[in-house]
SEGUGU-925844 format. One record per residue (C-alpha): residue number from 1; residue in one letter; x, z, y. Coordinates in steps of 0.001 Angstrom, whole numbers, plus 500000, padded with zeros to 6 digits. Layout:
REM residues N
NUM  A  X  Z  Y
...
***
This chain:
REM residues 253
1  M  486487  521278  522208
2  A  483982  518508  521601
3  E  484362  516339  518540
4  W  483806  512606  518774
5  Y  482954  509956  516213
6  Y  483121  506161  516394
7  Q  482193  503242  514163
8  A  484654  500701  512743
9  M  483815  498040  510164
10  G  480465  499643  509460
11  E  481940  503090  508760
12  T  481919  506280  510774
13  I  485381  507545  511722
14  G  485990  511099  512931
15  P  485998  513712  514082
16  V  488574  513046  516797
17  S  489293  514892  520017
18  W  488637  513470  523467
19  I  492373  512870  523942
20  E  492529  510926  520690
21  L  489432  508977  521694
22  E  491034  508041  525013
23  Q  494225  506969  523236
24  K  492297  504742  520830
25  A  490499  503172  523780
26  T  493847  502589  525507
27  D  495333  501018  522358
28  G  492344  498725  521956
29  E  491144  500273  518690
30  I  487947  501302  520464
31  E  486436  498504  522541
32  Q  483731  498748  525166
33  Q  481018  497695  522722
34  T  482137  500156  520015
35  E  479469  502713  519123
36  V  480589  506332  519740
37  R  478869  509690  519775
38  E  479673  513268  520724
39  G  479235  515697  517867
40  A  478093  515040  514324
41  E  474420  514776  515310
42  G  474682  513183  518759
43  P  473103  509823  519602
44  W  475170  506650  519262
45  T  476037  504880  522496
46  A  478352  502090  523599
47  A  481843  503286  524479
48  S  481565  501590  527881
49  E  478759  504029  528791
50  V  480874  507142  528149
51  P  482042  508405  531564
52  G  485805  508455  531935
53  L  486627  506692  528659
54  F  487412  503345  530279
55  A  488961  503127  533746
56  P  486920  501036  536193
57  V  488103  497609  537284
58  A  487999  496941  541011
59  E  486066  493942  542317
60  P  488318  491160  543702
61  G  488359  491316  547505
62  A  486786  494764  547610
63  A  487739  497083  550412
64  G  491044  498820  549892
65  S  492242  496352  547265
66  S  494919  493734  547847
67  G  497826  492029  546120
68  E  498478  493463  542680
69  D  495640  495962  543149
70  D  493195  493068  542755
71  R  494224  492775  539121
72  E  492645  495336  536830
73  V  492947  498295  539202
74  G  492846  501555  537293
75  V  493770  500074  533894
76  R  496270  502418  532287
77  R  499565  500751  531464
78  S  502551  502153  529652
79  P  505757  500734  528204
80  L  504638  502296  524916
81  N  501545  500089  524991
82  L  503625  497016  524098
83  R  504531  495495  520751
84  P  506812  492626  519741
85  C  505308  489334  518650
86  S  506329  488779  515034
87  D  506919  485053  515701
88  C  508954  484929  518927
89  G  509823  488591  519589
90  T  508273  488682  523076
91  M  506959  492117  524101
92  V  503198  491720  524428
93  S  500459  494165  525386
94  K  498702  495680  522387
95  Q  495420  494675  524012
96  A  496367  490974  524135
97  S  494524  488663  521751
98  T  497282  486005  521778
99  C  500989  485904  522560
100  P  501490  484252  525979
101  E  504855  482870  524857
102  C  504135  481216  521505
103  G  500332  481439  521260
104  R  500199  483517  518059
105  A  496780  485073  517578
106  F  496523  488828  517142
107  H  493712  490610  515362
108  E  493245  494079  516787
109  S  490196  495144  514825
110  S  490419  498090  512486
111  F  489730  497482  508824
112  T  489188  499952  506027
113  A  491614  499266  503180
114  R  491145  500917  499816
115  Y  493863  501753  497320
116  G  492886  502820  493839
117  G  496349  503365  492421
118  E  498526  501213  490232
119  Q  496304  501530  487159
120  P  492704  502665  486557
121  V  492725  506264  485349
122  L  491253  505600  481895
123  T  493575  502651  481328
124  F  496588  504737  482330
125  V  495576  507585  479983
126  F  495004  505205  477070
127  I  498321  503377  477509
128  S  500165  506692  477975
129  L  498815  508004  474665
130  L  499696  504709  473022
131  A  503227  504955  474436
132  I  503672  508491  473041
133  V  502597  507348  469581
134  F  504861  504314  469849
135  L  507849  506462  470867
136  F  507462  508665  467778
137  L  506424  506138  465146
138  S  508564  503098  465953
139  P  511913  504906  465296
140  L  510526  506004  461897
141  V  509628  502414  461077
142  V  513100  501264  462116
143  Y  514644  503993  459965
144  A  512613  502929  456915
145  I  513529  499263  457384
146  A  517213  500051  457929
147  A  517310  502308  454851
148  K  515755  499549  452778
149  L  518248  496952  453991
150  A  521290  499231  453767
151  P  522106  498645  450032
152  S  522349  494918  450592
153  V  524577  495375  453648
154  I  526988  498099  452553
155  H  528521  498922  449173
156  A  529692  502511  449037
157  G  529699  503232  445306
158  E  528915  506868  444538
159  S  528269  507713  448208
160  Q  525557  505091  448480
161  D  522885  507558  449642
162  L  525079  509007  452361
163  A  526093  505566  453590
164  T  522450  504447  453611
165  T  521419  507441  455686
166  G  524265  506914  458136
167  F  523469  503214  458495
168  A  519771  503970  459115
169  L  520562  506655  461720
170  I  522894  504309  463610
171  A  520198  501631  463600
172  V  517644  504115  464977
173  A  520046  505315  467688
174  L  520711  501741  468821
175  Y  516994  500990  468782
176  V  516090  504078  470847
177  F  518849  503301  473365
178  A  517654  499707  473747
179  M  514008  500816  474020
180  L  514701  503385  476754
181  S  516980  500971  478620
182  C  514265  498306  478709
183  T  511769  500953  479862
184  F  513876  502007  482858
185  V  514877  498441  483743
186  G  511232  497330  483616
187  G  510287  500168  485977
188  A  513094  499227  488379
189  V  511899  495609  488380
190  G  508281  496594  489096
191  R  509043  499265  491732
192  P  509410  496880  494751
193  R  505904  495570  494027
194  M  504366  499025  493468
195  A  504233  498381  489697
196  Y  506739  500958  488466
197  V  504558  502401  485690
198  T  503397  498962  484596
199  G  507000  497766  484432
200  C  507950  500811  482335
201  F  505149  500147  479858
202  L  506053  496463  479574
203  G  509716  497278  478948
204  L  508796  499953  476408
205  F  506404  497847  474328
206  F  507952  494380  474624
207  G  511640  495031  475304
208  P  513540  492286  477188
209  L  510440  490061  477236
210  G  508541  492873  478959
211  V  511305  493193  481574
212  F  510943  489498  482423
213  A  507146  489860  482500
214  A  507503  492716  485023
215  F  508799  490211  487589
216  A  505327  488611  487644
217  I  503393  491877  488196
218  D  502399  492690  491769
219  K  500295  495794  492377
220  R  500729  495968  496164
221  P  497445  496328  498101
222  Q  496172  493400  500124
223  C  495235  493272  503785
224  P  491422  492990  504036
225  Q  491825  490654  507025
226  C  494334  488031  505819
227  A  494767  488993  502114
228  S  498543  489303  502553
229  R  500413  491688  500282
230  L  501439  494923  501998
231  N  504531  496982  501256
232  G  502826  500308  500772
233  M  499958  501683  502827
234  A  501089  500346  506190
235  P  499126  501408  509307
236  Q  499157  497803  510506
237  C  499377  494471  508723
238  P  502727  492840  509636
239  F  501205  489359  509312
240  C  497885  489454  511207
241  H  498439  492782  513084
242  A  495104  494174  511899
243  R  494970  497969  512119
244  L  494326  499507  508713
245  I  492502  502733  507893
246  W  493349  503706  504323
247  K  491028  505335  501828
248  V  492777  506421  498644
249  A  490405  506865  495723
250  P  491486  506403  492089
251  T  489548  503830  490089
252  W  488400  504805  486609
253  F  487822  501409  485017
***
């Protein structure tokens, strides 16, 4: 089976089968002026010059055409080739550039969107190592401070050492509980905006202040057409209807 390639936003997409190529032409992702080629080494040509890819349109008044046949004879139509307008809800053809009911403009071009992850790799590794050190050392610091303050807080006579140790251990347990709670709450706050790890780090290092700071972090990718924030790697922008082709590649810096 022949493999086909096409160009979108300056990039070569493929291989795709002939059936997939026809479907993309039907959905409007491949337009008549889109460059396509058969095989990895074939010559580029306009999609309109590929036999059978686009159905012919009959000339108005031509022999054998009348009534509804005068309008785009041969154009493939399907109930599945409709989509709701996000403004008024009217079912509109996916090939329409504007909604006939409310006039909303649609953008049907395909755009390549890149997602490099929530954090650059080196930054994530560095903060993770810092978090491990913080998890081990900060309870020791709390223990030392609590043991130093214990004699001025409690008076246990001969059992002063035992009381000091118990007081310090209770202080460490409360500290660890509060630290882990802020870590999980910070992650829960950042999750809806694809900033779960960032929220966890903020809660871990800064406690309640970090949890509040997590509300301001938004790591969701942006649509390359309208710059709107997307909830995950959506195949289509819900705001401008641009089709999105995702390329996931972690960033290092």
